C-alpha angles and dihedrals in degrees: 000000000000115000119230117231112251113257118238113263096247129129121241098255094187092054091047091051093050091050091048091053091047091052094049094043090046092052092050092049091047092049090055094042094055099060091104102032095047137289093241091077096072090044090054089047088057089058092047090050090052091049090043091053089054089052090047092050090049091049089048095048097048109082105248097235085072090070090056090059096047096040095103091050092049091049093048093051093046093049089052091049090049092050092050089048093052093047104037112017120107116241117251116189089349098309134087100218105139121084094185112030112213097153101091118016089019092059093054090048093046095263120218103340086336091294098126096209139120139245110246115198090187091065091044090051090067094064094036089052090051091053095043095044090048090052092046095047092046088057097052103068114168091354090074095092094047102099096218094049099033122023100027098051090040090053089049092052096048092037093054094051094040091046094055091048090046089055093059078055104244105146097173094054089046090054092049093050093050095045093048091047093050091048090053091048090053093045091052089058103273118163109261091213091055090048092050093047093046090049090053095046093048095038096063099060092038090052090051091050091050092047090055091055105092100212093046093047091050092051091049094048092049090048094050090048092049091055087065096037116022090194088071093058120140109270093244094050093044092054090046094053089045090054091050091048094049090053092065115180103320102023130229094277137271109303093006099098115118105193093072088067098089098308103082112060117232096358091174096052124017096014103043090110089060090051088053089048093052097044100032099030124204090325092057092049092048090052089055091048093047092050090053091046089053089049090051092049094050093041095052090042088059087048094055095042096053110096101200122074100231095050092045093049094048091049090049092046096048092047092048092044092058097039095050090055091049090050094048093048093051094045089055093047093053092046100250096113129039115261111279108166092243119161127229106238115242090009110056121079113251136119102212090041092054094045094050093044094050091041088055091048089052090053091048092050091047091053090048092065091057137241113320117259121241132042096314094143091053091051091051092047090055089052096049100020110194099327116084093016092074106074110185098315142334120028096215122065131216094180119137091247089067094061100050111143 
């Protein structure tokens, strides 16, 4: 087997610059969007960004093979947190998403650093699933396309995580976890026919379950009706489209939008893209889209330039994880997809969301500098010996993702 030359240990400066612009632009948009809901939100977001940057630096500094070794532990802890959330968490807006509630009593007591937020294992599950699935896929090699060694256990992994998130119920996060997982399975060399058939088989019972959930069925019915008659749009979507329309080409100016003042629901979270559309117009929206396109280009470039399977799969998974959420949020805001409550990464207010996004970026930047020199694998093997290192089969991968140029 030909050995790949070790990459130079340098950070992807272009990717770092794109992320920096996204953070600054996101903070400006959030500052403007919170005039009506309260100025404390953007101040809290500043703290979350600071904490998130610490997480990103830690993820960057730790050599990424480490995450392959601890992937089973991360998954076990996250599954436990999801289970506790489903059983014990109190519902907020119809869903039990927060493991540690800091939004009510916590705010009066100062909360976590005075942030008044909550820890959401469902959001954390997206990044943990990317790491675990990457480790699992990297261990499968040529067995990946054997149904009993590849598709079935993969479906059980993603189904277990997605099922616990679904029970909260958090349908949008469930969808994002499944889509990202399937994309990673395909990228690792999975058979597209197997993926399509499994999606069809799993999609039928899940669709029936969703249809039997009253709030989800109502949203879907309203959305289908609005496709025939736009005047019957869901209130949230109608206000969002109105904000985008009023922005025109150049927008009404930063801070000058009027629909965020009690007309547009959740302007600081779900609807922040509509606030950008009203105040920045088509130009402002295009800038957001171009920034995420640049992020996609740099992220997938890191994916293709990483020679080992695990690093390549994590880079692909993190990039896809962020981009699918961006796509879902924008599709909802323009009325193409039913309302889901999905955030816009880097822009929407949210502590767990910001930490996971920046943590994923830190991982991506760490992978971009290449695999660490020295006998790092040997050191890790001495720590874990033969236990956690063996993930469902062979230790060495021959998957296509390993041999990317």
